[in-house]
mmJSON file of the N, C-alpha and C atoms, coordinates in Angstrom:
{"data_MODEL":{"atom_site":{
"group_PDB":["ATOM","ATOM","ATOM","ATOM","ATOM","ATOM","ATOM","ATOM","ATOM","ATOM","ATOM","ATOM","ATOM","ATOM","ATOM","ATOM","ATOM","ATOM","ATOM","ATOM","ATOM","ATOM","ATOM","ATOM","ATOM","ATOM","ATOM","ATOM","ATOM","ATOM","ATOM","ATOM","ATOM","ATOM","ATOM","ATOM","ATOM","ATOM","ATOM","ATOM","ATOM","ATOM","ATOM","ATOM","ATOM","ATOM","ATOM","ATOM","ATOM","ATOM","ATOM","ATOM","ATOM","ATOM","ATOM","ATOM","ATOM","ATOM","ATOM","ATOM","ATOM","ATOM","ATOM","ATOM","ATOM","ATOM","ATOM","ATOM","ATOM","ATOM","ATOM","ATOM","ATOM","ATOM","ATOM","ATOM","ATOM","ATOM","ATOM","ATOM","ATOM","ATOM","ATOM","ATOM","ATOM","ATOM","ATOM","ATOM","ATOM","ATOM","ATOM","ATOM","ATOM","ATOM","ATOM","ATOM","ATOM","ATOM","ATOM","ATOM","ATOM","ATOM","ATOM","ATOM","ATOM","ATOM","ATOM","ATOM","ATOM","ATOM","ATOM","ATOM","ATOM","ATOM","ATOM","ATOM","ATOM","ATOM","ATOM","ATOM","ATOM","ATOM","ATOM","ATOM","ATOM","ATOM","ATOM","ATOM","ATOM","ATOM","ATOM","ATOM","ATOM","ATOM","ATOM","ATOM","ATOM","ATOM","ATOM","ATOM","ATOM","ATOM","ATOM","ATOM","ATOM","ATOM","ATOM","ATOM","ATOM","ATOM","ATOM","ATOM","ATOM","ATOM","ATOM","ATOM","ATOM","ATOM","ATOM","ATOM","ATOM","ATOM","ATOM","ATOM","ATOM","ATOM","ATOM","ATOM","ATOM","ATOM","ATOM","ATOM","ATOM","ATOM","ATOM","ATOM","ATOM","ATOM","ATOM","ATOM","ATOM","ATOM","ATOM","ATOM","ATOM","ATOM","ATOM","ATOM","ATOM","ATOM","ATOM","ATOM","ATOM","ATOM","ATOM","ATOM","ATOM","ATOM","ATOM","ATOM","ATOM","ATOM","ATOM","ATOM","ATOM","ATOM","ATOM","ATOM","ATOM","ATOM","ATOM","ATOM","ATOM","ATOM","ATOM","ATOM","ATOM","ATOM","ATOM","ATOM","ATOM","ATOM","ATOM","ATOM","ATOM","ATOM","ATOM","ATOM","ATOM","ATOM","ATOM","ATOM","ATOM","ATOM","ATOM","ATOM","ATOM","ATOM","ATOM","ATOM"],
"id":[1,2,3,4,5,6,7,8,9,10,11,12,13,14,15,16,17,18,19,20,21,22,23,24,25,26,27,28,29,30,31,32,33,34,35,36,37,38,39,40,41,42,43,44,45,46,47,48,49,50,51,52,53,54,55,56,57,58,59,60,61,62,63,64,65,66,67,68,69,70,71,72,73,74,75,76,77,78,79,80,81,82,83,84,85,86,87,88,89,90,91,92,93,94,95,96,97,98,99,100,101,102,103,104,105,106,107,108,109,110,111,112,113,114,115,116,117,118,119,120,121,122,123,124,125,126,127,128,129,130,131,132,133,134,135,136,137,138,139,140,141,142,143,144,145,146,147,148,149,150,151,152,153,154,155,156,157,158,159,160,161,162,163,164,165,166,167,168,169,170,171,172,173,174,175,176,177,178,179,180,181,182,183,184,185,186,187,188,189,190,191,192,193,194,195,196,197,198,199,200,201,202,203,204,205,206,207,208,209,210,211,212,213,214,215,216,217,218,219,220,221,222,223,224,225,226,227,228,229,230,231,232,233,234,235,236,237,238,239,240],
"type_symbol":["N","C","C","N","C","C","N","C","C","N","C","C","N","C","C","N","C","C","N","C","C","N","C","C","N","C","C","N","C","C","N","C","C","N","C","C","N","C","C","N","C","C","N","C","C","N","C","C","N","C","C","N","C","C","N","C","C","N","C","C","N","C","C","N","C","C","N","C","C","N","C","C","N","C","C","N","C","C","N","C","C","N","C","C","N","C","C","N","C","C","N","C","C","N","C","C","N","C","C","N","C","C","N","C","C","N","C","C","N","C","C","N","C","C","N","C","C","N","C","C","N","C","C","N","C","C","N","C","C","N","C","C","N","C","C","N","C","C","N","C","C","N","C","C","N","C","C","N","C","C","N","C","C","N","C","C","N","C","C","N","C","C","N","C","C","N","C","C","N","C","C","N","C","C","N","C","C","N","C","C","N","C","C","N","C","C","N","C","C","N","C","C","N","C","C","N","C","C","N","C","C","N","C","C","N","C","C","N","C","C","N","C","C","N","C","C","N","C","C","N","C","C","N","C","C","N","C","C","N","C","C","N","C","C","N","C","C","N","C","C"],
"label_atom_id":["N","CA","C","N","CA","C","N","CA","C","N","CA","C","N","CA","C","N","CA","C","N","CA","C","N","CA","C","N","CA","C","N","CA","C","N","CA","C","N","CA","C","N","CA","C","N","CA","C","N","CA","C","N","CA","C","N","CA","C","N","CA","C","N","CA","C","N","CA","C","N","CA","C","N","CA","C","N","CA","C","N","CA","C","N","CA","C","N","CA","C","N","CA","C","N","CA","C","N","CA","C","N","CA","C","N","CA","C","N","CA","C","N","CA","C","N","CA","C","N","CA","C","N","CA","C","N","CA","C","N","CA","C","N","CA","C","N","CA","C","N","CA","C","N","CA","C","N","CA","C","N","CA","C","N","CA","C","N","CA","C","N","CA","C","N","CA","C","N","CA","C","N","CA","C","N","CA","C","N","CA","C","N","CA","C","N","CA","C","N","CA","C","N","CA","C","N","CA","C","N","CA","C","N","CA","C","N","CA","C","N","CA","C","N","CA","C","N","CA","C","N","CA","C","N","CA","C","N","CA","C","N","CA","C","N","CA","C","N","CA","C","N","CA","C","N","CA","C","N","CA","C","N","CA","C","N","CA","C","N","CA","C","N","CA","C","N","CA","C","N","CA","C","N","CA","C","N","CA","C"],
"label_alt_id":[null,null,null,null,null,null,null,null,null,null,null,null,null,null,null,null,null,null,null,null,null,null,null,null,null,null,null,null,null,null,null,null,null,null,null,null,null,null,null,null,null,null,null,null,null,null,null,null,null,null,null,null,null,null,null,null,null,null,null,null,null,null,null,null,null,null,null,null,null,null,null,null,null,null,null,null,null,null,null,null,null,null,null,null,null,null,null,null,null,null,null,null,null,null,null,null,null,null,null,null,null,null,null,null,null,null,null,null,null,null,null,null,null,null,null,null,null,null,null,null,null,null,null,null,null,null,null,null,null,null,null,null,null,null,null,null,null,null,null,null,null,null,null,null,null,null,null,null,null,null,null,null,null,null,null,null,null,null,null,null,null,null,null,null,null,null,null,null,null,null,null,null,null,null,null,null,null,null,null,null,null,null,null,null,null,null,null,null,null,null,null,null,null,null,null,null,null,null,null,null,null,null,null,null,null,null,null,null,null,null,null,null,null,null,null,null,null,null,null,null,null,null,null,null,null,null,null,null,null,null,null,null,null,null,null,null,null,null,null,null],
"label_comp_id":["MET","MET","MET","LEU","LEU","LEU","PRO","PRO","PRO","ILE","ILE","ILE","ASN","ASN","ASN","ALA","ALA","ALA","SER","SER","SER","GLU","GLU","GLU","ALA","ALA","ALA","GLN","GLN","GLN","THR","THR","THR","LYS","LYS","LYS","LEU","LEU","LEU","TYR","TYR","TYR","ASP","ASP","ASP","LEU","LEU","LEU","ILE","ILE","ILE","ASP","ASP","ASP","GLU","GLU","GLU","THR","THR","THR","ALA","ALA","ALA","VAL","VAL","VAL","SER","SER","SER","HIS","HIS","HIS","LYS","LYS","LYS","PRO","PRO","PRO","VAL","VAL","VAL","ILE","ILE","ILE","ILE","ILE","ILE","THR","THR","THR","GLY","GLY","GLY","LYS","LYS","LYS","ASN","ASN","ASN","SER","SER","SER","ASN","ASN","ASN","ALA","ALA","ALA","VAL","VAL","VAL","LEU","LEU","LEU","ILE","ILE","ILE","SER","SER","SER","GLU","GLU","GLU","GLU","GLU","GLU","ASP","ASP","ASP","TRP","TRP","TRP","VAL","VAL","VAL","SER","SER","SER","VAL","VAL","VAL","GLN","GLN","GLN","GLU","GLU","GLU","THR","THR","THR","LEU","LEU","LEU","TYR","TYR","TYR","LEU","LEU","LEU","LEU","LEU","LEU","SER","SER","SER","ILE","ILE","ILE","PRO","PRO","PRO","ASN","ASN","ASN","MET","MET","MET","ARG","ARG","ARG","GLU","GLU","GLU","SER","SER","SER","ILE","ILE","ILE","ARG","ARG","ARG","GLU","GLU","GLU","GLY","GLY","GLY","LEU","LEU","LEU","ASP","ASP","ASP","THR","THR","THR","PRO","PRO","PRO","LEU","LEU","LEU","THR","THR","THR","GLU","GLU","GLU","CYS","CYS","CYS","GLU","GLU","GLU","LYS","LYS","LYS","GLU","GLU","GLU","ILE","ILE","ILE","GLU","GLU","GLU","TRP","TRP","TRP"],
"label_asym_id":["A","A","A","A","A","A","A","A","A","A","A","A","A","A","A","A","A","A","A","A","A","A","A","A","A","A","A","A","A","A","A","A","A","A","A","A","A","A","A","A","A","A","A","A","A","A","A","A","A","A","A","A","A","A","A","A","A","A","A","A","A","A","A","A","A","A","A","A","A","A","A","A","A","A","A","A","A","A","A","A","A","A","A","A","A","A","A","A","A","A","A","A","A","A","A","A","A","A","A","A","A","A","A","A","A","A","A","A","A","A","A","A","A","A","A","A","A","A","A","A","A","A","A","A","A","A","A","A","A","A","A","A","A","A","A","A","A","A","A","A","A","A","A","A","A","A","A","A","A","A","A","A","A","A","A","A","A","A","A","A","A","A","A","A","A","A","A","A","A","A","A","A","A","A","A","A","A","A","A","A","A","A","A","A","A","A","A","A","A","A","A","A","A","A","A","A","A","A","A","A","A","A","A","A","A","A","A","A","A","A","A","A","A","A","A","A","A","A","A","A","A","A","A","A","A","A","A","A","A","A","A","A","A","A","A","A","A","A","A","A"],
"label_entity_id":["1","1","1","1","1","1","1","1","1","1","1","1","1","1","1","1","1","1","1","1","1","1","1","1","1","1","1","1","1","1","1","1","1","1","1","1","1","1","1","1","1","1","1","1","1","1","1","1","1","1","1","1","1","1","1","1","1","1","1","1","1","1","1","1","1","1","1","1","1","1","1","1","1","1","1","1","1","1","1","1","1","1","1","1","1","1","1","1","1","1","1","1","1","1","1","1","1","1","1","1","1","1","1","1","1","1","1","1","1","1","1","1","1","1","1","1","1","1","1","1","1","1","1","1","1","1","1","1","1","1","1","1","1","1","1","1","1","1","1","1","1","1","1","1","1","1","1","1","1","1","1","1","1","1","1","1","1","1","1","1","1","1","1","1","1","1","1","1","1","1","1","1","1","1","1","1","1","1","1","1","1","1","1","1","1","1","1","1","1","1","1","1","1","1","1","1","1","1","1","1","1","1","1","1","1","1","1","1","1","1","1","1","1","1","1","1","1","1","1","1","1","1","1","1","1","1","1","1","1","1","1","1","1","1","1","1","1","1","1","1"],
"label_seq_id":[1,1,1,2,2,2,3,3,3,4,4,4,5,5,5,6,6,6,7,7,7,8,8,8,9,9,9,10,10,10,11,11,11,12,12,12,13,13,13,14,14,14,15,15,15,16,16,16,17,17,17,18,18,18,19,19,19,20,20,20,21,21,21,22,22,22,23,23,23,24,24,24,25,25,25,26,26,26,27,27,27,28,28,28,29,29,29,30,30,30,31,31,31,32,32,32,33,33,33,34,34,34,35,35,35,36,36,36,37,37,37,38,38,38,39,39,39,40,40,40,41,41,41,42,42,42,43,43,43,44,44,44,45,45,45,46,46,46,47,47,47,48,48,48,49,49,49,50,50,50,51,51,51,52,52,52,53,53,53,54,54,54,55,55,55,56,56,56,57,57,57,58,58,58,59,59,59,60,60,60,61,61,61,62,62,62,63,63,63,64,64,64,65,65,65,66,66,66,67,67,67,68,68,68,69,69,69,70,70,70,71,71,71,72,72,72,73,73,73,74,74,74,75,75,75,76,76,76,77,77,77,78,78,78,79,79,79,80,80,80],
"pdbx_PDB_ins_code":[null,null,null,null,null,null,null,null,null,null,null,null,null,null,null,null,null,null,null,null,null,null,null,null,null,null,null,null,null,null,null,null,null,null,null,null,null,null,null,null,null,null,null,null,null,null,null,null,null,null,null,null,null,null,null,null,null,null,null,null,null,null,null,null,null,null,null,null,null,null,null,null,null,null,null,null,null,null,null,null,null,null,null,null,null,null,null,null,null,null,null,null,null,null,null,null,null,null,null,null,null,null,null,null,null,null,null,null,null,null,null,null,null,null,null,null,null,null,null,null,null,null,null,null,null,null,null,null,null,null,null,null,null,null,null,null,null,null,null,null,null,null,null,null,null,null,null,null,null,null,null,null,null,null,null,null,null,null,null,null,null,null,null,null,null,null,null,null,null,null,null,null,null,null,null,null,null,null,null,null,null,null,null,null,null,null,null,null,null,null,null,null,null,null,null,null,null,null,null,null,null,null,null,null,null,null,null,null,null,null,null,null,null,null,null,null,null,null,null,null,null,null,null,null,null,null,null,null,null,null,null,null,null,null,null,null,null,null,null,null],
"Cartn_x":[0.579,0.004,0.828,0.383,1.136,1.1,2.238,2.202,0.977,0.375,-0.716,-0.041,-0.438,-0.2,-1.035,-0.118,-0.769,-2.365,-2.639,-3.778,-4.754,-4.498,-5.425,-5.493,-4.487,-4.649,-5.681,-5.81,-6.214,-8.149,-8.101,-9.751,-10.092,-9.298,-9.47,-9.351,-8.867,-8.025,-9.006,-10.679,-11.314,-11.358,-11.219,-11.03,-9.679,-8.468,-7.392,-7.255,-7.62,-7.76,-7.936,-9.515,-10.179,-9.578,-9.072,-8.119,-6.892,-6.301,-5.045,-4.996,-6.242,-6.437,-6.907,-7.69,-8.473,-7.109,-6.56,-5.478,-4.017,-3.556,-2.449,-1.623,-1.88,-0.692,-0.481,0.857,1.009,0.782,0.345,0.314,1.385,1.854,3.121,2.237,2.721,1.945,3.054,2.983,4.35,3.602,4.93,4.466,5.765,5.821,6.418,7.983,8.177,9.566,9.965,8.942,9.408,7.908,8.092,7.142,6.7,5.651,5.278,4.661,4.607,3.997,2.292,1.746,0.236,0.087,-0.017,0.009,-1.118,-1.77,-2.753,-2.255,-3.112,-2.684,-2.119,-2.862,-2.625,-0.971,-0.987,0.537,1.62,1.277,2.334,2.544,1.638,1.796,2.604,2.593,3.239,4.643,4.821,5.945,6.957,5.967,6.831,6.965,6.277,6.095,7.562,8.01,9.091,10.034,10.368,11.416,11.681,10.715,10.745,11.845,11.08,11.383,13.341,13.057,14.781,15.724,14.937,15.868,16.201,15.933,16.185,17.304,18.506,19.504,19.141,19.879,19.358,18.224,16.824,16.092,15.814,16.099,16.612,16.386,17.788,18.4,17.338,16.67,15.733,14.475,13.972,12.703,13.017,14.385,14.511,14.601,15.418,15.937,14.119,13.363,11.834,11.317,11.343,10.492,11.196,12.521,13.272,12.949,12.407,12.049,10.7,11.216,9.892,8.764,7.539,6.451,6.482,7.053,7.62,8.495,8.954,10.111,9.578,8.476,7.804,7.3,7.165,6.32,4.946,4.179,2.69,2.262,2.575,2.224,3.468,3.351,4.193,4.057,5.485,5.794,6.186,5.645,6.279,6.75],
"Cartn_y":[-1.101,-0.128,1.414,2.451,3.602,3.876,5.05,5.647,6.746,6.812,7.76,8.565,9.638,10.853,10.363,10.756,10.59,11.387,12.501,13.212,12.606,11.925,11.284,9.799,9.045,8.093,7.927,9.094,9.459,9.339,9.817,10.246,9.044,8.184,6.723,5.618,5.694,4.573,3.43,3.556,2.24,1.422,2.399,1.457,0.866,1.547,0.888,-0.303,-0.216,-1.304,-2.694,-2.413,-3.297,-3.776,-3.059,-3.083,-4.302,-3.422,-4.053,-5.558,-5.766,-7.224,-8.136,-7.441,-8.546,-8.534,-7.671,-7.751,-8.359,-7.961,-8.492,-7.73,-6.359,-5.274,-4.388,-4.176,-3.151,-2.059,-0.853,0.613,1.354,2.027,3.227,4.635,4.917,6.093,7.202,8.36,8.862,10.115,10.671,11.819,12.798,13.842,15.109,14.502,13.991,13.76,11.953,11.147,9.577,8.911,8.068,6.942,5.532,5.183,4.18,3.11,1.984,0.941,0.337,0.395,-0.435,-1.99,-2.931,-4.229,-4.726,-6.054,-6.644,-7.383,-7.535,-8.389,-9.7,-10.371,-11.609,-11.533,-10.702,-10.574,-10.414,-9.284,-9.1,-10.649,-11.338,-12.477,-13.392,-13.605,-14.158,-13.858,-12.729,-12.262,-12.507,-12.027,-12.426,-14.289,-15.102,-16.363,-16.844,-16.241,-16.353,-16.057,-15.058,-14.285,-15.047,-15.779,-16.929,-17.802,-18.4,-19.556,-19.437,-18.657,-18.585,-18.159,-17.448,-17.491,-18.717,-19.733,-21.213,-21.676,-22.191,-22.332,-23.867,-23.352,-24.727,-25.101,-24.395,-24.235,-24.313,-23.027,-23.023,-24.241,-24.51,-25.979,-26.998,-27.196,-28.293,-27.986,-26.877,-26.538,-27.035,-26.155,-26.708,-27.995,-28.693,-30.298,-30.795,-30.46,-30.839,-30.844,-29.369,-28.932,-29.993,-30.224,-31.145,-32.572,-33.066,-34.596,-34.754,-35.671,-36.361,-36.939,-36.467,-37.158,-38.588,-39.46,-40.811,-41.264,-40.505,-41.029,-40.35,-39.868,-39.505,-40.632,-40.756,-41.722,-41.153,-42.184,-41.912,-41.925,-42.38,-42.246,-41.308,-40.595,-39.959,-40.559,-41.105,-41.511,-40.771,-40.198,-39.174,-39.876],
"Cartn_z":[0.328,0.188,0.136,-0.684,-0.746,0.746,1.027,2.356,2.331,3.945,4.093,4.833,5.098,6.179,7.444,8.322,9.848,9.88,9.286,9.401,9.003,7.536,6.882,7.409,8.203,8.833,9.967,10.537,12.005,11.159,10.219,10.114,9.454,8.802,8.168,9.227,10.248,10.968,11.152,11.264,11.223,9.99,9.27,7.777,7.549,8.136,7.754,8.53,9.533,10.314,9.893,9.353,8.63,7.508,6.637,5.396,5.651,6.646,7.129,7.641,8.031,8.901,7.66,6.686,5.311,4.416,3.939,3.018,3.685,4.978,5.061,4.576,4.453,3.726,4.705,4.957,5.973,5.38,6.263,6.083,6.706,5.723,6.18,6.374,7.662,8.038,8.097,7.592,7.537,8.3,9.322,10.004,9.638,10.518,10.616,10.622,11.478,11.622,11.663,11.905,11.413,10.946,10.861,10.104,11.202,10.489,11.458,10.56,10.814,10.19,10.904,10.207,11.094,10.11,11.059,10.335,11.418,10.817,11.592,12.729,13.724,14.959,14.331,13.571,13.094,12.609,11.812,11.289,12.368,13.484,14.258,15.143,15.428,16.033,15.337,14.127,13.22,13.113,13.346,12.926,14.403,15.967,17.149,17.037,16.64,16.435,15.66,14.506,13.736,14.132,14.752,15.57,16.994,17.872,18.506,17.916,16.751,16.601,15.976,15.383,14.624,16.059,17.412,18.316,18.864,18.886,19.214,18.426,19.045,18.404,17.382,16.245,14.987,14.861,15.128,14.934,13.157,12.822,11.291,10.327,10.823,10.034,10.138,11.475,11.725,10.707,10.865,10.171,8.513,7.956,6.595,6.19,7.313,7.032,7.159,7.759,7.531,6.283,5.676,4.388,3.345,3.64,2.454,2.579,3.856,3.573,2.917,2.112,1.33,2.562,2.171,3.019,2.971,1.71,1.746,3.204,3.609,4.419,6.216,6.106,7.358,7.885,9.348,10.092,9.816,9.469,9.709,11.034,12.071,13.421,14.321,15.06,16.042,16.942,17.332,18.879,19.589,20.645,21.723,22.673],
"occupancy":[1.0,1.0,1.0,1.0,1.0,1.0,1.0,1.0,1.0,1.0,1.0,1.0,1.0,1.0,1.0,1.0,1.0,1.0,1.0,1.0,1.0,1.0,1.0,1.0,1.0,1.0,1.0,1.0,1.0,1.0,1.0,1.0,1.0,1.0,1.0,1.0,1.0,1.0,1.0,1.0,1.0,1.0,1.0,1.0,1.0,1.0,1.0,1.0,1.0,1.0,1.0,1.0,1.0,1.0,1.0,1.0,1.0,1.0,1.0,1.0,1.0,1.0,1.0,1.0,1.0,1.0,1.0,1.0,1.0,1.0,1.0,1.0,1.0,1.0,1.0,1.0,1.0,1.0,1.0,1.0,1.0,1.0,1.0,1.0,1.0,1.0,1.0,1.0,1.0,1.0,1.0,1.0,1.0,1.0,1.0,1.0,1.0,1.0,1.0,1.0,1.0,1.0,1.0,1.0,1.0,1.0,1.0,1.0,1.0,1.0,1.0,1.0,1.0,1.0,1.0,1.0,1.0,1.0,1.0,1.0,1.0,1.0,1.0,1.0,1.0,1.0,1.0,1.0,1.0,1.0,1.0,1.0,1.0,1.0,1.0,1.0,1.0,1.0,1.0,1.0,1.0,1.0,1.0,1.0,1.0,1.0,1.0,1.0,1.0,1.0,1.0,1.0,1.0,1.0,1.0,1.0,1.0,1.0,1.0,1.0,1.0,1.0,1.0,1.0,1.0,1.0,1.0,1.0,1.0,1.0,1.0,1.0,1.0,1.0,1.0,1.0,1.0,1.0,1.0,1.0,1.0,1.0,1.0,1.0,1.0,1.0,1.0,1.0,1.0,1.0,1.0,1.0,1.0,1.0,1.0,1.0,1.0,1.0,1.0,1.0,1.0,1.0,1.0,1.0,1.0,1.0,1.0,1.0,1.0,1.0,1.0,1.0,1.0,1.0,1.0,1.0,1.0,1.0,1.0,1.0,1.0,1.0,1.0,1.0,1.0,1.0,1.0,1.0,1.0,1.0,1.0,1.0,1.0,1.0,1.0,1.0,1.0,1.0,1.0,1.0],
"B_iso_or_equiv":[0.0,0.0,0.0,0.0,0.0,0.0,0.0,0.0,0.0,0.0,0.0,0.0,0.0,0.0,0.0,0.0,0.0,0.0,0.0,0.0,0.0,0.0,0.0,0.0,0.0,0.0,0.0,0.0,0.0,0.0,0.0,0.0,0.0,0.0,0.0,0.0,0.0,0.0,0.0,0.0,0.0,0.0,0.0,0.0,0.0,0.0,0.0,0.0,0.0,0.0,0.0,0.0,0.0,0.0,0.0,0.0,0.0,0.0,0.0,0.0,0.0,0.0,0.0,0.0,0.0,0.0,0.0,0.0,0.0,0.0,0.0,0.0,0.0,0.0,0.0,0.0,0.0,0.0,0.0,0.0,0.0,0.0,0.0,0.0,0.0,0.0,0.0,0.0,0.0,0.0,0.0,0.0,0.0,0.0,0.0,0.0,0.0,0.0,0.0,0.0,0.0,0.0,0.0,0.0,0.0,0.0,0.0,0.0,0.0,0.0,0.0,0.0,0.0,0.0,0.0,0.0,0.0,0.0,0.0,0.0,0.0,0.0,0.0,0.0,0.0,0.0,0.0,0.0,0.0,0.0,0.0,0.0,0.0,0.0,0.0,0.0,0.0,0.0,0.0,0.0,0.0,0.0,0.0,0.0,0.0,0.0,0.0,0.0,0.0,0.0,0.0,0.0,0.0,0.0,0.0,0.0,0.0,0.0,0.0,0.0,0.0,0.0,0.0,0.0,0.0,0.0,0.0,0.0,0.0,0.0,0.0,0.0,0.0,0.0,0.0,0.0,0.0,0.0,0.0,0.0,0.0,0.0,0.0,0.0,0.0,0.0,0.0,0.0,0.0,0.0,0.0,0.0,0.0,0.0,0.0,0.0,0.0,0.0,0.0,0.0,0.0,0.0,0.0,0.0,0.0,0.0,0.0,0.0,0.0,0.0,0.0,0.0,0.0,0.0,0.0,0.0,0.0,0.0,0.0,0.0,0.0,0.0,0.0,0.0,0.0,0.0,0.0,0.0,0.0,0.0,0.0,0.0,0.0,0.0,0.0,0.0,0.0,0.0,0.0,0.0],
"pdbx_formal_charge":[null,null,null,null,null,null,null,null,null,null,null,null,null,null,null,null,null,null,null,null,null,null,null,null,null,null,null,null,null,null,null,null,null,null,null,null,null,null,null,null,null,null,null,null,null,null,null,null,null,null,null,null,null,null,null,null,null,null,null,null,null,null,null,null,null,null,null,null,null,null,null,null,null,null,null,null,null,null,null,null,null,null,null,null,null,null,null,null,null,null,null,null,null,null,null,null,null,null,null,null,null,null,null,null,null,null,null,null,null,null,null,null,null,null,null,null,null,null,null,null,null,null,null,null,null,null,null,null,null,null,null,null,null,null,null,null,null,null,null,null,null,null,null,null,null,null,null,null,null,null,null,null,null,null,null,null,null,null,null,null,null,null,null,null,null,null,null,null,null,null,null,null,null,null,null,null,null,null,null,null,null,null,null,null,null,null,null,null,null,null,null,null,null,null,null,null,null,null,null,null,null,null,null,null,null,null,null,null,null,null,null,null,null,null,null,null,null,null,null,null,null,null,null,null,null,null,null,null,null,null,null,null,null,null,null,null,null,null,null,null],
"auth_seq_id":[1,1,1,2,2,2,3,3,3,4,4,4,5,5,5,6,6,6,7,7,7,8,8,8,9,9,9,10,10,10,11,11,11,12,12,12,13,13,13,14,14,14,15,15,15,16,16,16,17,17,17,18,18,18,19,19,19,20,20,20,21,21,21,22,22,22,23,23,23,24,24,24,25,25,25,26,26,26,27,27,27,28,28,28,29,29,29,30,30,30,31,31,31,32,32,32,33,33,33,34,34,34,35,35,35,36,36,36,37,37,37,38,38,38,39,39,39,40,40,40,41,41,41,42,42,42,43,43,43,44,44,44,45,45,45,46,46,46,47,47,47,48,48,48,49,49,49,50,50,50,51,51,51,52,52,52,53,53,53,54,54,54,55,55,55,56,56,56,57,57,57,58,58,58,59,59,59,60,60,60,61,61,61,62,62,62,63,63,63,64,64,64,65,65,65,66,66,66,67,67,67,68,68,68,69,69,69,70,70,70,71,71,71,72,72,72,73,73,73,74,74,74,75,75,75,76,76,76,77,77,77,78,78,78,79,79,79,80,80,80],
"auth_comp_id":["MET","MET","MET","LEU","LEU","LEU","PRO","PRO","PRO","ILE","ILE","ILE","ASN","ASN","ASN","ALA","ALA","ALA","SER","SER","SER","GLU","GLU","GLU","ALA","ALA","ALA","GLN","GLN","GLN","THR","THR","THR","LYS","LYS","LYS","LEU","LEU","LEU","TYR","TYR","TYR","ASP","ASP","ASP","LEU","LEU","LEU","ILE","ILE","ILE","ASP","ASP","ASP","GLU","GLU","GLU","THR","THR","THR","ALA","ALA","ALA","VAL","VAL","VAL","SER","SER","SER","HIS","HIS","HIS","LYS","LYS","LYS","PRO","PRO","PRO","VAL","VAL","VAL","ILE","ILE","ILE","ILE","ILE","ILE","THR","THR","THR","GLY","GLY","GLY","LYS","LYS","LYS","ASN","ASN","ASN","SER","SER","SER","ASN","ASN","ASN","ALA","ALA","ALA","VAL","VAL","VAL","LEU","LEU","LEU","ILE","ILE","ILE","SER","SER","SER","GLU","GLU","GLU","GLU","GLU","GLU","ASP","ASP","ASP","TRP","TRP","TRP","VAL","VAL","VAL","SER","SER","SER","VAL","VAL","VAL","GLN","GLN","GLN","GLU","GLU","GLU","THR","THR","THR","LEU","LEU","LEU","TYR","TYR","TYR","LEU","LEU","LEU","LEU","LEU","LEU","SER","SER","SER","ILE","ILE","ILE","PRO","PRO","PRO","ASN","ASN","ASN","MET","MET","MET","ARG","ARG","ARG","GLU","GLU","GLU","SER","SER","SER","ILE","ILE","ILE","ARG","ARG","ARG","GLU","GLU","GLU","GLY","GLY","GLY","LEU","LEU","LEU","ASP","ASP","ASP","THR","THR","THR","PRO","PRO","PRO","LEU","LEU","LEU","THR","THR","THR","GLU","GLU","GLU","CYS","CYS","CYS","GLU","GLU","GLU","LYS","LYS","LYS","GLU","GLU","GLU","ILE","ILE","ILE","GLU","GLU","GLU","TRP","TRP","TRP"],
"auth_asym_id":["A","A","A","A","A","A","A","A","A","A","A","A","A","A","A","A","A","A","A","A","A","A","A","A","A","A","A","A","A","A","A","A","A","A","A","A","A","A","A","A","A","A","A","A","A","A","A","A","A","A","A","A","A","A","A","A","A","A","A","A","A","A","A","A","A","A","A","A","A","A","A","A","A","A","A","A","A","A","A","A","A","A","A","A","A","A","A","A","A","A","A","A","A","A","A","A","A","A","A","A","A","A","A","A","A","A","A","A","A","A","A","A","A","A","A","A","A","A","A","A","A","A","A","A","A","A","A","A","A","A","A","A","A","A","A","A","A","A","A","A","A","A","A","A","A","A","A","A","A","A","A","A","A","A","A","A","A","A","A","A","A","A","A","A","A","A","A","A","A","A","A","A","A","A","A","A","A","A","A","A","A","A","A","A","A","A","A","A","A","A","A","A","A","A","A","A","A","A","A","A","A","A","A","A","A","A","A","A","A","A","A","A","A","A","A","A","A","A","A","A","A","A","A","A","A","A","A","A","A","A","A","A","A","A","A","A","A","A","A","A"],
"auth_atom_id":["N","CA","C","N","CA","C","N","CA","C","N","CA","C","N","CA","C","N","CA","C","N","CA","C","N","CA","C","N","CA","C","N","CA","C","N","CA","C","N","CA","C","N","CA","C","N","CA","C","N","CA","C","N","CA","C","N","CA","C","N","CA","C","N","CA","C","N","CA","C","N","CA","C","N","CA","C","N","CA","C","N","CA","C","N","CA","C","N","CA","C","N","CA","C","N","CA","C","N","CA","C","N","CA","C","N","CA","C","N","CA","C","N","CA","C","N","CA","C","N","CA","C","N","CA","C","N","CA","C","N","CA","C","N","CA","C","N","CA","C","N","CA","C","N","CA","C","N","CA","C","N","CA","C","N","CA","C","N","CA","C","N","CA","C","N","CA","C","N","CA","C","N","CA","C","N","CA","C","N","CA","C","N","CA","C","N","CA","C","N","CA","C","N","CA","C","N","CA","C","N","CA","C","N","CA","C","N","CA","C","N","CA","C","N","CA","C","N","CA","C","N","CA","C","N","CA","C","N","CA","C","N","CA","C","N","CA","C","N","CA","C","N","CA","C","N","CA","C","N","CA","C","N","CA","C","N","CA","C","N","CA","C","N","CA","C","N","CA","C","N","CA","C","N","CA","C","N","CA","C"],
"pdbx_PDB_model_num":[1,1,1,1,1,1,1,1,1,1,1,1,1,1,1,1,1,1,1,1,1,1,1,1,1,1,1,1,1,1,1,1,1,1,1,1,1,1,1,1,1,1,1,1,1,1,1,1,1,1,1,1,1,1,1,1,1,1,1,1,1,1,1,1,1,1,1,1,1,1,1,1,1,1,1,1,1,1,1,1,1,1,1,1,1,1,1,1,1,1,1,1,1,1,1,1,1,1,1,1,1,1,1,1,1,1,1,1,1,1,1,1,1,1,1,1,1,1,1,1,1,1,1,1,1,1,1,1,1,1,1,1,1,1,1,1,1,1,1,1,1,1,1,1,1,1,1,1,1,1,1,1,1,1,1,1,1,1,1,1,1,1,1,1,1,1,1,1,1,1,1,1,1,1,1,1,1,1,1,1,1,1,1,1,1,1,1,1,1,1,1,1,1,1,1,1,1,1,1,1,1,1,1,1,1,1,1,1,1,1,1,1,1,1,1,1,1,1,1,1,1,1,1,1,1,1,1,1,1,1,1,1,1,1,1,1,1,1,1,1]
}}}
């Protein structure tokens, strides 16, 4: 989405929140001295989960290894 200035964002805030939640596209809000980004709560939770998982040592490699494993090599039942 194109940047929107803070004054316009203020008048369209409820619409911007709904649009962001549906489209999953961030809104860049420009201010006089700095900018901000509006994202949906669902997207924010996703970002936080990704950062958490990537903070665990070797998790990235484990995920990549799992994605590269053919389904035929996976166990049909997980033995916990």
